[in-house]
C-alpha positions in Angstrom: 20.7 46.2 -28.8 21.0 49.8 -27.6 18.5 52.3 -26.2 18.4 55.2 -28.7 15.4 57.1 -27.3 13.7 57.0 -23.9 11.1 59.2 -22.2 8.0 58.7 -20.2 5.9 57.5 -23.1 8.4 56.0 -25.5 11.3 53.5 -25.4 13.2 52.8 -28.6 16.0 50.3 -29.1 17.9 49.1 -32.2 21.0 47.0 -33.1 22.5 49.4 -35.6 25.9 49.7 -33.9 26.1 46.0 -33.3 25.5 45.4 -37.0 28.2 47.9 -38.0 30.7 46.4 -35.6 30.0 42.8 -36.9 30.4 43.9 -40.5 33.8 45.6 -40.0 35.9 42.4 -40.0 34.3 40.7 -43.1 34.4 44.0 -45.0 38.1 44.4 -44.3 38.6 40.7 -45.4 36.6 41.2 -48.6 38.4 44.4 -49.4 41.8 42.6 -49.3 40.6 39.4 -50.9 38.9 41.1 -53.8 40.8 44.4 -53.9 44.1 42.9 -54.8 42.7 40.8 -57.8 40.7 43.9 -58.9 43.9 46.0 -58.9 45.7 43.2 -60.9 42.9 43.1 -63.4 43.1 46.9 -63.8 46.9 46.6 -64.5 46.3 43.8 -67.1 43.6 45.8 -68.8 45.8 48.9 -68.9 48.6 46.9 -70.6 46.5 45.1 -73.2 45.4 46.4 -76.5 46.3 46.6 -80.2 49.6 47.8 -81.8 49.3 48.6 -85.5 52.2 49.2 -87.9 51.0 50.5 -91.3 53.5 51.3 -94.0 53.2 52.9 -97.5 55.9 52.8 -100.2 57.3 56.2 -101.2 60.2 54.7 -103.2 60.9 51.2 -104.5 63.1 50.4 -101.4 61.7 52.9 -98.9 58.5 53.4 -97.0 56.8 55.8 -94.6 55.2 54.1 -91.6 52.8 54.9 -88.8 52.8 53.2 -85.4 49.6 53.4 -83.3 49.0 51.8 -79.9 45.8 51.4 -77.9 45.4 50.3 -74.2 42.6 49.2 -71.9 41.5 46.4 -74.2 41.7 48.7 -77.2 39.4 51.3 -75.7 42.0 54.0 -75.2 43.6 55.1 -78.4 47.1 56.3 -78.1 49.2 58.7 -80.1 50.2 57.9 -83.7 54.0 57.9 -84.3 55.3 58.6 -87.8 58.4 56.8 -89.0 59.7 58.0 -92.3 62.0 56.6 -94.9 62.3 53.1 -93.5 64.5 50.8 -95.6 64.4 47.6 -93.6 63.9 45.8 -90.3 66.4 44.1 -88.0 65.8 41.5 -85.4 68.1 41.4 -82.4 68.5 39.0 -79.5 70.3 40.2 -76.4 71.2 38.7 -73.0 70.4 40.5 -69.8 69.2 39.9 -66.2 65.9 40.4 -64.5 65.3 42.3 -61.2 66.4 39.2 -59.3 69.7 38.9 -61.2 68.6 35.9 -63.2 69.7 35.7 -66.9 67.0 36.3 -69.5 66.7 36.8 -73.2 65.3 40.0 -74.8 64.1 40.0 -78.4 63.9 43.4 -80.2 62.8 44.5 -83.6 64.2 47.7 -85.1 63.0 49.6 -88.2 66.1 50.9 -90.0 66.7 53.9 -92.1 70.0 55.4 -93.4 70.5 57.5 -90.2 68.6 55.9 -87.3 66.9 52.9 -85.9 63.4 52.8 -84.3 62.6 50.1 -81.7 59.4 48.2 -81.9 58.6 46.7 -78.5 55.9 44.1 -79.4 57.1 42.8 -82.8 58.7 39.4 -83.5 61.3 38.0 -85.9 58.4 36.9 -88.1 57.3 40.6 -88.3 60.8 41.7 -89.2 60.9 39.1 -92.0 57.5 40.3 -93.3 58.7 43.9 -93.4 61.9 43.0 -95.2 60.0 41.0 -97.8 57.6 43.9 -98.2 60.5 46.3 -98.9 62.0 43.9 -101.5 58.7 43.5 -103.4 56.5 45.9 -105.3 53.7 45.7 -102.7 52.6 49.2 -101.9 51.0 48.8 -98.5 51.9 46.7 -95.4 49.9 46.4 -92.2 51.2 44.4 -89.2 48.9 44.2 -86.2 49.7 42.8 -82.8 46.5 42.2 -80.7 47.1 40.8 -77.2 43.5 41.4 -75.9 42.5 37.8 -75.9 45.7 36.8 -74.1 45.0 39.5 -71.5 41.4 38.4 -71.1 42.7 34.8 -70.4 45.0 36.0 -67.7 42.2 38.0 -66.0 40.1 34.8 -65.6 42.2 33.7 -62.6 42.0 36.9 -60.5 38.4 37.3 -61.5 37.6 34.0 -59.6 38.8 35.7 -56.4 36.8 38.8 -57.3 33.6 36.7 -57.7 34.2 34.9 -54.4 34.8 38.2 -52.6 31.6 39.7 -53.9 29.6 36.7 -53.0 30.9 36.8 -49.4 30.2 40.6 -49.3 26.7 40.0 -50.6 26.2 37.5 -47.8 27.4 40.1 -45.3 24.8 42.6 -46.7 22.1 39.9 -46.6 22.6 39.5 -42.8 23.0 43.3 -42.2 19.5 43.8 -40.9 18.8 46.6 -38.5 16.1 45.7 -36.0 14.2 48.4 -34.1 11.8 47.9 -31.2 9.5 50.7 -30.2 7.6 50.5 -27.0 4.8 53.1 -27.2 2.8 53.5 -24.0 0.5 56.1 -25.5 -0.6 53.7 -28.3 -0.1 50.6 -26.1 1.9 49.0 -28.9 5.2 47.3 -29.5 6.4 48.0 -33.1 9.0 45.7 -34.6 10.9 47.0 -37.6 13.5 45.1 -39.7 15.3 46.9 -42.4 18.1 45.6 -44.7 19.2 45.5 -48.3 16.7 42.8 -49.1 14.4 43.0 -46.1 11.8 45.5 -45.0 9.3 44.3 -42.4 7.1 46.0 -39.9 5.0 44.2 -37.3 2.9 45.4 -34.4 2.0 43.7 -31.1 0.1 45.0 -28.1 2.0 45.8 -24.9 -0.6 43.9 -23.0 0.6 40.7 -24.7 4.0 40.9 -22.9 3.9 38.7 -19.9 7.5 38.9 -18.8 10.9 40.4 -19.8 13.5 37.8 -19.2 17.3 37.6 -19.3 18.4 34.1 -20.3 21.8 32.6 -20.2 23.1 30.7 -23.2 25.9 28.3 -22.5 28.4 27.7 -25.3 31.4 25.4 -25.4 33.8 28.0 -24.1 31.7 31.0 -23.5 28.4 32.4 -22.3 25.9 34.7 -23.9 23.0 36.6 -22.3 19.8 37.1 -24.3 17.0 39.5 -23.6 13.7 38.1 -24.7 10.0 39.0 -24.3 7.7 36.2 -23.3 4.2 36.7 -24.8 0.8 35.6 -23.5 0.3 33.4 -26.5 3.3 31.3 -25.6 5.7 32.8 -28.2 8.8 34.7 -27.4 10.6 37.7 -29.1 14.4 37.8 -28.9 16.0 41.2 -28.6 19.4 39.8 -29.3 22.2 38.3 -27.3 25.6 39.6 -26.1 28.6 38.5 -24.0 28.2 41.7 -22.0 25.9 40.6 -19.1 25.9 44.1 -17.5 24.6 45.7 -20.7 22.0 43.1 -21.3 20.8 43.3 -17.7 20.6 47.1 -18.1 18.5 46.8 -21.2 16.1 44.3 -19.6 15.7 46.6 -16.6 15.0 49.6 -18.9 12.2 47.6 -20.6 10.7 46.5 -17.3 10.9 50.0 -15.9 9.2 51.4 -19.0 6.4 48.9 -19.0 5.7 49.1 -15.3 6.1 52.8 -14.9 
């Protein structure tokens, strides 16, 4: 609790800076705990969508095709690529290594014309066979669609758990982020108590004449001590103005309140 305003008639204290300081550590923790899964989910969403290959016969053994891709769960439509005079499809398996040098197998599908080959990154051997059957028959139109949105959604379930946990922790931090303000007004002879937070907004008023004593109490912990400034009231109740491990600051605050009330 800090003195934010003091004059002959008014003394005002609040705990805003203490609340900000106490929220820094959990905020950093939540940012890391939820930020990384959120970034992973963004990357997954960016890479998932629908790839659509549509072909139309222009000759008995040749077709013109269009390849379209969408990302971000199909929401972002990409450019359409035209592939003309395709005469067949070829499936190829090759051996390579990953970034760690470990062996891996890569499967590729190529659309083949007389002069060139066009690589399809998301098609399988089954798709290559389907295209070759299409070229050999009298079917006029072929559509092959690869949709990995459901697979991407399933992958996102795991990082989303960390995201939910992080947001719940952060909501708990916000729930306890309550700024308390105490206003000792000698002109009105009142003590106004204000509490303001995300889910809290309270105002209470007591008479200064109800305050019988301003006391600095010592709270003993297992390995530490705290000092709490409290107001003892005539009716037997007490108002706590918060505790701190800084005895000097707490003593200074108690003296400021006594000086204001007795001045």
